[in-house]
N, CA, C, O and the ligand as a Tripos MOL2 file, in Angstrom:
@<TRIPOS>MOLECULE
protein
  245   243    62     0     0
PROTEIN
NO_CHARGES

@<TRIPOS>ATOM
      1 N           0.8510   -1.2400    0.0130 N.3       1 MET1
      2 CA          0.0210   -0.0130    0.0100 C.3       1 MET1
      3 C           0.8450    1.2170   -0.0300 C.2       1 MET1
      4 O           1.7440    1.3800    0.7940 O.2       1 MET1
      5 N           0.5710    2.1310   -0.9920 N.am      2 VAL2
      6 CA          1.2680    3.4280   -1.0050 C.3       2 VAL2
      7 C           0.8590    4.2240    0.1800 C.2       2 VAL2
      8 O          -0.3180    4.2530    0.5400 O.2       2 VAL2
      9 N           1.8390    4.8980    0.8200 N.am      3 LYS3
     10 CA          1.6010    5.7060    2.0090 C.3       3 LYS3
     11 C           1.5960    7.2150    1.6610 C.2       3 LYS3
     12 O           2.4100    7.6580    0.8510 O.2       3 LYS3
     13 N           0.7020    7.9880    2.2570 N.am      4 GLU4
     14 CA          0.6950    9.3760    1.9430 C.3       4 GLU4
     15 C           1.5030   10.0590    3.0360 C.2       4 GLU4
     16 O           1.4150    9.6610    4.1980 O.2       4 GLU4
     17 N           2.2860   11.0730    2.6960 N.am      5 LYS5
     18 CA          3.0890   11.7270    3.7130 C.3       5 LYS5
     19 C           3.0310   13.2360    3.3740 C.2       5 LYS5
     20 O           3.1760   13.6040    2.2080 O.2       5 LYS5
     21 N           2.8350   14.0530    4.3130 N.am      6 ARG6
     22 CA          2.9190   15.5100    4.1270 C.3       6 ARG6
     23 C           4.3470   16.0670    4.3740 C.2       6 ARG6
     24 O           4.8610   15.9350    5.4850 O.2       6 ARG6
     25 N           4.9440   16.6390    3.4390 N.am      7 VAL7
     26 CA          6.2590   17.2060    3.5340 C.3       7 VAL7
     27 C           6.1180   18.7320    3.0780 C.2       7 VAL7
     28 O           5.6410   18.9950    1.9740 O.2       7 VAL7
     29 N           6.5040   19.6350    3.8740 N.am      8 ASN8
     30 CA          6.4150   21.0540    3.6200 C.3       8 ASN8
     31 C           5.0920   21.3670    2.9780 C.2       8 ASN8
     32 O           5.0960   22.0150    1.9310 O.2       8 ASN8
     33 N           3.9640   20.9670    3.5110 N.am      9 ASN9
     34 CA          2.6310   21.2640    3.1140 C.3       9 ASN9
     35 C           2.2710   20.6160    1.7850 C.2       9 ASN9
     36 O           1.2600   20.9780    1.1820 O.2       9 ASN9
     37 N           3.0610   19.6840    1.3230 N.am     10 LYS10
     38 CA          2.7870   19.0250    0.1060 C.3      10 LYS10
     39 C           2.5440   17.5730    0.3470 C.2      10 LYS10
     40 O           3.2150   16.9860    1.1960 O.2      10 LYS10
     41 N           1.6590   16.9770   -0.3200 N.am     11 SER11
     42 CA          1.2940   15.5290   -0.0820 C.3      11 SER11
     43 C           2.2900   14.7230   -1.1070 C.2      11 SER11
     44 O           2.3530   14.9570   -2.3140 O.2      11 SER11
     45 N           2.9890   13.8210   -0.4700 N.am     12 LEU12
     46 CA          3.8460   12.8720   -1.2800 C.3      12 LEU12
     47 C           3.3020   11.5120   -1.0880 C.2      12 LEU12
     48 O           2.6530   11.2250   -0.0820 O.2      12 LEU12
     49 N           3.5420   10.7060   -1.9920 N.am     13 PHE13
     50 CA          3.1820    9.2740   -1.9400 C.3      13 PHE13
     51 C           4.3610    8.4520   -1.8660 C.2      13 PHE13
     52 O           5.2360    8.5720   -2.7240 O.2      13 PHE13
     53 N           4.4720    7.5870   -0.8740 N.am     14 LEU14
     54 CA          5.6950    6.8080   -0.6740 C.3      14 LEU14
     55 C           5.4400    5.3910   -1.0800 C.2      14 LEU14
     56 O           4.3770    4.8170   -0.8450 O.2      14 LEU14
     57 N           6.4500    4.8550   -1.6940 N.am     15 CYS15
     58 CA          6.3900    3.4380   -1.9950 C.3      15 CYS15
     59 C           6.8350    2.6790   -0.6910 C.2      15 CYS15
     60 O           7.8950    2.9330   -0.1190 O.2      15 CYS15
     61 N           5.9840    1.7760   -0.2910 N.am     16 GLU16
     62 CA          6.1970    1.1540    0.9400 C.3      16 GLU16
     63 C           7.4020    0.2460    0.9430 C.2      16 GLU16
     64 O           7.9690   -0.0030    2.0080 O.2      16 GLU16
     65 N           7.8160   -0.2570   -0.1960 N.am     17 MET17
     66 CA          8.9180   -1.1550   -0.3670 C.3      17 MET17
     67 C          10.2160   -0.4020   -0.2090 C.2      17 MET17
     68 O          11.0120   -0.7550    0.6610 O.2      17 MET17
     69 N          10.4640    0.5950   -0.9880 N.am     18 CYS18
     70 CA         11.6990    1.2790   -0.9170 C.3      18 CYS18
     71 C          11.6930    2.6170   -0.2580 C.2      18 CYS18
     72 O          12.7500    3.1800    0.0240 O.2      18 CYS18
     73 N          10.5520    3.1240   -0.0130 N.am     19 GLY19
     74 CA         10.4150    4.3680    0.7540 C.3      19 GLY19
     75 C          10.5910    5.6260    0.0670 C.2      19 GLY19
     76 O          10.5380    6.6710    0.7160 O.2      19 GLY19
     77 N          10.8090    5.6360   -1.2680 N.am     20 LEU20
     78 CA         10.9430    6.7780   -2.0540 C.3      20 LEU20
     79 C           9.5810    7.5020   -2.2040 C.2      20 LEU20
     80 O           8.5600    6.8210   -2.3010 O.2      20 LEU20
     81 N           9.5270    8.7660   -2.2240 N.am     21 GLY21
     82 CA          8.4060    9.5200   -2.3090 C.3      21 GLY21
     83 C           8.1120   10.1770   -3.7020 C.2      21 GLY21
     84 O           9.0630   10.6310   -4.3390 O.2      21 GLY21
     85 N           6.9250   10.2440   -4.1710 N.am     22 TYR22
     86 CA          6.6030   10.7210   -5.4020 C.3      22 TYR22
     87 C           5.3830   11.7320   -5.2910 C.2      22 TYR22
     88 O           4.5390   11.6770   -4.3970 O.2      22 TYR22
     89 N           5.4050   12.6490   -6.3040 N.am     23 LEU23
     90 CA          4.3590   13.5710   -6.2670 C.3      23 LEU23
     91 C           3.0460   12.9620   -6.6610 C.2      23 LEU23
     92 O           1.9880   13.3730   -6.1840 O.2      23 LEU23
     93 N           3.1120   11.9580   -7.5540 N.am     24 GLU24
     94 CA          1.8390   11.3940   -8.0480 C.3      24 GLU24
     95 C           1.7090    9.9940   -7.4870 C.2      24 GLU24
     96 O           2.6550    9.2080   -7.4320 O.2      24 GLU24
     97 N           0.4590    9.7260   -7.0670 N.am     25 LYS25
     98 CA          0.1740    8.4690   -6.3960 C.3      25 LYS25
     99 C           0.4310    7.3480   -7.4070 C.2      25 LYS25
    100 O           0.9170    6.2730   -7.0530 O.2      25 LYS25
    101 N           0.0900    7.6260   -8.6870 N.am     26 GLU26
    102 CA          0.2050    6.6230   -9.7070 C.3      26 GLU26
    103 C           1.6340    6.1650   -9.8080 C.2      26 GLU26
    104 O           1.8880    4.9670   -9.9350 O.2      26 GLU26
    105 N           2.5920    7.1020   -9.7540 N.am     27 THR27
    106 CA          3.9470    6.8020   -9.9400 C.3      27 THR27
    107 C           4.4710    5.9980   -8.6350 C.2      27 THR27
    108 O           5.2870    5.0860   -8.7700 O.2      27 THR27
    109 N           4.0200    6.3330   -7.4980 N.am     28 ALA28
    110 CA          4.2780    5.6200   -6.2850 C.3      28 ALA28
    111 C           3.7570    4.0870   -6.3980 C.2      28 ALA28
    112 O           4.4280    3.1200   -6.0370 O.2      28 ALA28
    113 N           2.5870    4.0240   -6.9010 N.am     29 GLU29
    114 CA          2.0650    2.6540   -7.0940 C.3      29 GLU29
    115 C           2.8480    1.8540   -8.0730 C.2      29 GLU29
    116 O           3.0400    0.6550   -7.8700 O.2      29 GLU29
    117 N           3.2920    2.4380   -9.0870 N.am     30 LYS30
    118 CA          4.0520    1.7510  -10.0800 C.3      30 LYS30
    119 C           5.4240    1.3610   -9.4400 C.2      30 LYS30
    120 O           5.8610    0.2270   -9.6380 O.2      30 LYS30
    121 N           6.0620    2.1840   -8.7440 N.am     31 CYS31
    122 CA          7.3320    1.8510   -8.0910 C.3      31 CYS31
    123 C           7.0600    0.6860   -7.1070 C.2      31 CYS31
    124 O           7.8250   -0.2770   -7.0630 O.2      31 CYS31
    125 N           6.0050    0.7780   -6.3480 N.am     32 GLU32
    126 CA          5.7400   -0.3380   -5.3730 C.3      32 GLU32
    127 C           5.4560   -1.6080   -6.0670 C.2      32 GLU32
    128 O           5.9500   -2.6460   -5.6260 O.2      32 GLU32
    129 N           4.7180   -1.6200   -7.0950 N.am     33 GLU33
    130 CA          4.4930   -2.7920   -7.9920 C.3      33 GLU33
    131 C           5.7730   -3.3860   -8.3780 C.2      33 GLU33
    132 O           6.0400   -4.5700   -8.1710 O.2      33 GLU33
    133 N           6.6070   -2.5040   -8.9730 N.am     34 TRP34
    134 CA          7.8920   -2.9370   -9.4430 C.3      34 TRP34
    135 C           8.7720   -3.5230   -8.3700 C.2      34 TRP34
    136 O           9.3540   -4.5910   -8.5610 O.2      34 TRP34
    137 N           8.8780   -2.8670   -7.2770 N.am     35 CYS35
    138 CA          9.6280   -3.2550   -6.2020 C.3      35 CYS35
    139 C           9.2560   -4.5970   -5.6510 C.2      35 CYS35
    140 O          10.1190   -5.4190   -5.3440 O.2      35 CYS35
    141 N           7.9510   -4.8220   -5.5240 N.am     36 LYS36
    142 CA          7.4420   -6.1050   -5.1220 C.3      36 LYS36
    143 C           7.7800   -7.2500   -6.1460 C.2      36 LYS36
    144 O           8.1100   -8.3890   -5.8130 O.2      36 LYS36
    145 N           7.6660   -6.8400   -7.3100 N.am     37 LYS37
    146 CA          7.8350   -7.9810   -8.3750 C.3      37 LYS37
    147 C           9.2410   -8.3450   -8.5280 C.2      37 LYS37
    148 O           9.5750   -9.5200   -8.6840 O.2      37 LYS37
    149 N          10.1520   -7.2960   -8.4860 N.am     38 THR38
    150 CA         11.5350   -7.5360   -8.9080 C.3      38 THR38
    151 C          12.4920   -7.4710   -7.6600 C.2      38 THR38
    152 O          13.6420   -7.8980   -7.7550 O.2      38 THR38
    153 N          12.0520   -6.9800   -6.5900 N.am     39 GLY39
    154 CA         12.9220   -6.8150   -5.4510 C.3      39 GLY39
    155 C          13.9380   -5.7700   -5.5250 C.2      39 GLY39
    156 O          14.7730   -5.6350   -4.6300 O.2      39 GLY39
    157 N          13.8940   -4.9490   -6.6680 N.am     40 THR40
    158 CA         14.7920   -3.8680   -6.8850 C.3      40 THR40
    159 C          14.0020   -2.6900   -7.4740 C.2      40 THR40
    160 O          12.8280   -2.7880   -7.8310 O.2      40 THR40
    161 N          14.6900   -1.6360   -7.5440 N.am     41 CYS41
    162 CA         13.9420   -0.4140   -8.0100 C.3      41 CYS41
    163 C          14.2620   -0.1950   -9.4910 C.2      41 CYS41
    164 O          15.3450   -0.5310   -9.9680 O.2      41 CYS41
    165 N          13.2780    0.3840  -10.2070 N.am     42 SER42
    166 CA         13.4340    0.6690  -11.5790 C.3      42 SER42
    167 C          13.9750    2.1050  -11.7150 C.2      42 SER42
    168 O          13.3160    3.0470  -11.2730 O.2      42 SER42
    169 N          15.1210    2.2800  -12.2960 N.am     43 ILE43
    170 CA         15.6610    3.6280  -12.4650 C.3      43 ILE43
    171 C          14.7700    4.5500  -13.1950 C.2      43 ILE43
    172 O          14.7140    5.7410  -12.8890 O.2      43 ILE43
    173 N          14.0500    4.0210  -14.1800 N.am     44 GLU44
    174 CA         13.0050    4.7600  -14.8710 C.3      44 GLU44
    175 C          11.9930    5.4180  -13.9640 C.2      44 GLU44
    176 O          11.5710    6.5510  -14.1980 O.2      44 GLU44
    177 N          11.5920    4.6700  -12.8870 N.am     45 ILE45
    178 CA         10.6520    5.1000  -12.0220 C.3      45 ILE45
    179 C          11.3780    6.0190  -10.8040 C.2      45 ILE45
    180 O          10.8670    7.0630  -10.3980 O.2      45 ILE45
    181 N          12.4180    5.5710  -10.3780 N.am     46 THR46
    182 CA         13.0720    6.1960   -9.1140 C.3      46 THR46
    183 C          13.5650    7.6340   -9.5280 C.2      46 THR46
    184 O          13.6200    8.5280   -8.6840 O.2      46 THR46
    185 N          13.9190    7.8400  -10.8310 N.am     47 LYS47
    186 CA         14.2480    9.1370  -11.2710 C.3      47 LYS47
    187 C          13.3020   10.2430  -11.0670 C.2      47 LYS47
    188 O          13.6120   11.4340  -11.0980 O.2      47 LYS47
    189 N          12.0690    9.7440  -10.8440 N.am     48 LYS48
    190 CA         10.9980   10.7460  -10.6680 C.3      48 LYS48
    191 C          10.7090   10.9310   -9.2320 C.2      48 LYS48
    192 O           9.8240   11.7050   -8.8690 O.2      48 LYS48
    193 N          11.4220   10.2510   -8.4060 N.am     49 ALA49
    194 CA         11.2670   10.4010   -6.8590 C.3      49 ALA49
    195 C          11.6640   11.8900   -6.4440 C.2      49 ALA49
    196 O          12.6550   12.4620   -6.8980 O.2      49 ALA49
    197 N          10.8270   12.4140   -5.5850 N.am     50 VAL50
    198 CA         11.1520   13.7650   -5.1210 C.3      50 VAL50
    199 C          11.5580   13.6810   -3.5960 C.2      50 VAL50
    200 O          11.9480   14.6910   -3.0100 O.2      50 VAL50
    201 N          11.4680   12.5850   -3.0320 N.am     51 TYR51
    202 CA         11.7500   12.3910   -1.5640 C.3      51 TYR51
    203 C          12.5710   11.1800   -1.3000 C.2      51 TYR51
    204 O          12.2310   10.0930   -1.7690 O.2      51 TYR51
    205 N          13.6600   11.3220   -0.5530 N.am     52 LEU52
    206 CA         14.3940   10.1550   -0.1670 C.3      52 LEU52
    207 C          14.3970   10.0270    1.3530 C.2      52 LEU52
    208 O          14.7990   10.9600    2.0470 O.2      52 LEU52
    209 N          13.9670    8.9150    1.8670 N.am     53 PRO53
    210 CA         13.9540    8.6690    3.3270 C.3      53 PRO53
    211 C          15.4160    8.7250    3.7810 C.2      53 PRO53
    212 O          16.3310    8.4440    3.0080 O.2      53 PRO53
    213 N          15.6150    9.0960    5.0560 N.am     54 ASP54
    214 CA         16.9040    9.1090    5.6870 C.3      54 ASP54
    215 C          17.7140    7.8760    5.5140 C.2      54 ASP54
    216 O          18.8810    7.9810    5.1370 O.2      54 ASP54
    217 N          17.1560    6.6500    5.7750 N.am     55 PRO55
    218 CA         18.0080    5.5070    5.7240 C.3      55 PRO55
    219 C          18.4970    5.1740    4.3230 C.2      55 PRO55
    220 O          19.4880    4.4730    4.1180 O.2      55 PRO55
    221 N          17.6940    5.7530    3.3050 N.am     56 PHE56
    222 CA         18.2030    5.5760    1.9750 C.3      56 PHE56
    223 C          19.4450    6.3840    1.6770 C.2      56 PHE56
    224 O          20.2380    5.9770    0.8280 O.2      56 PHE56
    225 N          19.6500    7.5070    2.3320 N.am     57 GLN57
    226 CA         20.7910    8.3320    2.0240 C.3      57 GLN57
    227 C          21.9510    7.8920    2.7910 C.2      57 GLN57
    228 O          23.0760    8.0990    2.3360 O.2      57 GLN57
    229 N          21.7820    7.2820    3.9550 N.am     58 LYS58
    230 CA         22.9130    6.7890    4.7780 C.3      58 LYS58
    231 C          23.1180    5.3520    4.5590 C.2      58 LYS58
    232 O          22.1850    4.6380    4.1930 O.2      58 LYS58
    233 N          24.2610    4.9120    4.7610 N.am     59 THR59
    234 CA         24.4930    3.4920    4.8040 C.3      59 THR59
    235 C          24.3740    3.0140    6.2340 C.2      59 THR59
    236 O          25.1090    3.4870    7.1020 O.2      59 THR59
    237 N          23.4950    2.1170    6.4960 N.am     60 SER60
    238 CA         23.1890    1.7660    7.8860 C.3      60 SER60
    239 C          24.1670    0.7530    8.4640 C.2      60 SER60
    240 O          24.2550    0.6090    9.6830 O.2      60 SER60
    241 N          24.8730    0.0770    7.6450 N.am     61 LYS61
    242 CA         25.8170   -0.9760    8.1050 C.3      61 LYS61
    243 C          27.2520   -0.4310    8.1350 C.2      61 LYS61
    244 O          28.1810   -1.1560    8.4900 O.2      61 LYS61
    245 ZN          9.7520    1.3630   -4.6770 Zn       62 ZN62
@<TRIPOS>BOND
     1     1     2 1
     2     2     3 1
     3     3     4 2
     4     3     5 am
     5     5     6 1
     6     6     7 1
     7     7     8 2
     8     7     9 am
     9     9    10 1
    10    10    11 1
    11    11    12 2
    12    11    13 am
    13    13    14 1
    14    14    15 1
    15    15    16 2
    16    15    17 am
    17    17    18 1
    18    18    19 1
    19    19    20 2
    20    19    21 am
    21    21    22 1
    22    22    23 1
    23    23    24 2
    24    23    25 am
    25    25    26 1
    26    26    27 1
    27    27    28 2
    28    27    29 am
    29    29    30 1
    30    30    31 1
    31    31    32 2
    32    31    33 am
    33    33    34 1
    34    34    35 1
    35    35    36 2
    36    35    37 am
    37    37    38 1
    38    38    39 1
    39    39    40 2
    40    39    41 am
    41    41    42 1
    42    42    43 1
    43    43    44 2
    44    43    45 am
    45    45    46 1
    46    46    47 1
    47    47    48 2
    48    47    49 am
    49    49    50 1
    50    50    51 1
    51    51    52 2
    52    51    53 am
    53    53    54 1
    54    54    55 1
    55    55    56 2
    56    55    57 am
    57    57    58 1
    58    58    59 1
    59    59    60 2
    60    59    61 am
    61    61    62 1
    62    62    63 1
    63    63    64 2
    64    63    65 am
    65    65    66 1
    66    66    67 1
    67    67    68 2
    68    67    69 am
    69    69    70 1
    70    70    71 1
    71    71    72 2
    72    71    73 am
    73    73    74 1
    74    74    75 1
    75    75    76 2
    76    75    77 am
    77    77    78 1
    78    78    79 1
    79    79    80 2
    80    79    81 am
    81    81    82 1
    82    82    83 1
    83    83    84 2
    84    83    85 am
    85    85    86 1
    86    86    87 1
    87    87    88 2
    88    87    89 am
    89    89    90 1
    90    90    91 1
    91    91    92 2
    92    91    93 am
    93    93    94 1
    94    94    95 1
    95    95    96 2
    96    95    97 am
    97    97    98 1
    98    98    99 1
    99    99   100 2
   100    99   101 am
   101   101   102 1
   102   102   103 1
   103   103   104 2
   104   103   105 am
   105   105   106 1
   106   106   107 1
   107   107   108 2
   108   107   109 am
   109   109   110 1
   110   110   111 1
   111   111   112 2
   112   111   113 am
   113   113   114 1
   114   114   115 1
   115   115   116 2
   116   115   117 am
   117   117   118 1
   118   118   119 1
   119   119   120 2
   120   119   121 am
   121   121   122 1
   122   122   123 1
   123   123   124 2
   124   123   125 am
   125   125   126 1
   126   126   127 1
   127   127   128 2
   128   127   129 am
   129   129   130 1
   130   130   131 1
   131   131   132 2
   132   131   133 am
   133   133   134 1
   134   134   135 1
   135   135   136 2
   136   135   137 am
   137   137   138 1
   138   138   139 1
   139   139   140 2
   140   139   141 am
   141   141   142 1
   142   142   143 1
   143   143   144 2
   144   143   145 am
   145   145   146 1
   146   146   147 1
   147   147   148 2
   148   147   149 am
   149   149   150 1
   150   150   151 1
   151   151   152 2
   152   151   153 am
   153   153   154 1
   154   154   155 1
   155   155   156 2
   156   155   157 am
   157   157   158 1
   158   158   159 1
   159   159   160 2
   160   159   161 am
   161   161   162 1
   162   162   163 1
   163   163   164 2
   164   163   165 am
   165   165   166 1
   166   166   167 1
   167   167   168 2
   168   167   169 am
   169   169   170 1
   170   170   171 1
   171   171   172 2
   172   171   173 am
   173   173   174 1
   174   174   175 1
   175   175   176 2
   176   175   177 am
   177   177   178 1
   178   178   179 1
   179   179   180 2
   180   179   181 am
   181   181   182 1
   182   182   183 1
   183   183   184 2
   184   183   185 am
   185   185   186 1
   186   186   187 1
   187   187   188 2
   188   187   189 am
   189   189   190 1
   190   190   191 1
   191   191   192 2
   192   191   193 am
   193   193   194 1
   194   194   195 1
   195   195   196 2
   196   195   197 am
   197   197   198 1
   198   198   199 1
   199   199   200 2
   200   199   201 am
   201   201   202 1
   202   202   203 1
   203   203   204 2
   204   203   205 am
   205   205   206 1
   206   206   207 1
   207   207   208 2
   208   207   209 am
   209   209   210 1
   210   210   211 1
   211   211   212 2
   212   211   213 am
   213   213   214 1
   214   214   215 1
   215   215   216 2
   216   215   217 am
   217   217   218 1
   218   218   219 1
   219   219   220 2
   220   219   221 am
   221   221   222 1
   222   222   223 1
   223   223   224 2
   224   223   225 am
   225   225   226 1
   226   226   227 1
   227   227   228 2
   228   227   229 am
   229   229   230 1
   230   230   231 1
   231   231   232 2
   232   231   233 am
   233   233   234 1
   234   234   235 1
   235   235   236 2
   236   235   237 am
   237   237   238 1
   238   238   239 1
   239   239   240 2
   240   239   241 am
   241   241   242 1
   242   242   243 1
   243   243   244 2
@<TRIPOS>SUBSTRUCTURE
     1 MET1         2 RESIDUE 1 A MET
     2 VAL2         6 RESIDUE 1 A VAL
     3 LYS3        10 RESIDUE 1 A LYS
     4 GLU4        14 RESIDUE 1 A GLU
     5 LYS5        18 RESIDUE 1 A LYS
     6 ARG6        22 RESIDUE 1 A ARG
     7 VAL7        26 RESIDUE 1 A VAL
     8 ASN8        30 RESIDUE 1 A ASN
     9 ASN9        34 RESIDUE 1 A ASN
    10 LYS10       38 RESIDUE 1 A LYS
    11 SER11       42 RESIDUE 1 A SER
    12 LEU12       46 RESIDUE 1 A LEU
    13 PHE13       50 RESIDUE 1 A PHE
    14 LEU14       54 RESIDUE 1 A LEU
    15 CYS15       58 RESIDUE 1 A CYS
    16 GLU16       62 RESIDUE 1 A GLU
    17 MET17       66 RESIDUE 1 A MET
    18 CYS18       70 RESIDUE 1 A CYS
    19 GLY19       74 RESIDUE 1 A GLY
    20 LEU20       78 RESIDUE 1 A LEU
    21 GLY21       82 RESIDUE 1 A GLY
    22 TYR22       86 RESIDUE 1 A TYR
    23 LEU23       90 RESIDUE 1 A LEU
    24 GLU24       94 RESIDUE 1 A GLU
    25 LYS25       98 RESIDUE 1 A LYS
    26 GLU26      102 RESIDUE 1 A GLU
    27 THR27      106 RESIDUE 1 A THR
    28 ALA28      110 RESIDUE 1 A ALA
    29 GLU29      114 RESIDUE 1 A GLU
    30 LYS30      118 RESIDUE 1 A LYS
    31 CYS31      122 RESIDUE 1 A CYS
    32 GLU32      126 RESIDUE 1 A GLU
    33 GLU33      130 RESIDUE 1 A GLU
    34 TRP34      134 RESIDUE 1 A TRP
    35 CYS35      138 RESIDUE 1 A CYS
    36 LYS36      142 RESIDUE 1 A LYS
    37 LYS37      146 RESIDUE 1 A LYS
    38 THR38      150 RESIDUE 1 A THR
    39 GLY39      154 RESIDUE 1 A GLY
    40 THR40      158 RESIDUE 1 A THR
    41 CYS41      162 RESIDUE 1 A CYS
    42 SER42      166 RESIDUE 1 A SER
    43 ILE43      170 RESIDUE 1 A ILE
    44 GLU44      174 RESIDUE 1 A GLU
    45 ILE45      178 RESIDUE 1 A ILE
    46 THR46      182 RESIDUE 1 A THR
    47 LYS47      186 RESIDUE 1 A LYS
    48 LYS48      190 RESIDUE 1 A LYS
    49 ALA49      194 RESIDUE 1 A ALA
    50 VAL50      198 RESIDUE 1 A VAL
    51 TYR51      202 RESIDUE 1 A TYR
    52 LEU52      206 RESIDUE 1 A LEU
    53 PRO53      210 RESIDUE 1 A PRO
    54 ASP54      214 RESIDUE 1 A ASP
    55 PRO55      218 RESIDUE 1 A PRO
    56 PHE56      222 RESIDUE 1 A PHE
    57 GLN57      226 RESIDUE 1 A GLN
    58 LYS58      230 RESIDUE 1 A LYS
    59 THR59      234 RESIDUE 1 A THR
    60 SER60      238 RESIDUE 1 A SER
    61 LYS61      242 RESIDUE 1 A LYS
    62 ZN62       245 GROUP 0 **** ****
């Protein structure tokens, strides 16, 4: 399920699998579908991402 998140008074839609945020729900849904199916992100889709969650930017290990 795509999650909605408010950032700076804007609604973003987050892919639940990779956590990337998109302006359009449709794009987030596409990303999530892709992530679930392939276990990886599609560069075609993730280049549209406007929000990166913190763990995504840092290396946690
Ligand atoms: Zn994703």
